[in-house]
C-alpha positions, -999 to +999 in steps of 0.1 A: -228-056-227-242-052-192-270-073-178-298-065-154-298-030-141-261-023-148-252+001-175-226-007-202-191-005-188-201-006-152-177-034-143-148-015-159-158+016-140-158-003-107-124-018-113-110+017-123-125+032-091-109+005-069-075+010-085-077+048-082-087+045-045-058+022-038-033+045-057-046+075-037-041+056-004-006+046-014+003+082-025-010+095+008+015+075+028+043+094+045+077+092+027+109+095+046+122+131+047+155+146+059+189+131+061+193+093+061+207+077+092+239+057+090+226+031+115+192+016+118+169+034+144+156+000+157+185-025+156+216-002+153+229-022+123+247+000+096+225+010+067+244+005+034+253+036+015+234+024-016+202+022+004+207+057+019+214+071-016+183+054-031+159+064-003+167+098+011+156+101+047+157+063+054+158+054+091+156+016+091+177-012+077+162-036+051+157-064+077+137-041+101+116-028+072+108-064+061+098-073+097+076-042+099+060-050+065+054-086+074+035-075+105+013-051+084-023-063+082-041-055+050-072-035+054-106-047+044-117-033+011-150-021-001-171-047-018-182-028-048-199-057-064-223-062-035-230-099-042-254-117-019-227-142-009-204-115+004-231-098+024-239-131+042-203-134+055 
């Protein structure tokens, strides 16, 4: 049951839309292509055979990927709820 001006199921629709947006963004990311390197492109450490088999086209060792992911800043999302509190920030 929705209250105010919202129609029934509006919250569920907003959640589904947010999930679909994020999934589309993740699918649009570039995946490695080509032949895997035997040594990391950044630190020159050997890349294990199991990693190269699991991720074709891999260019970085696990440690370098972790460092790169740790430096990644999450992007600001869209406030679909539009609460007054969030608009004041």
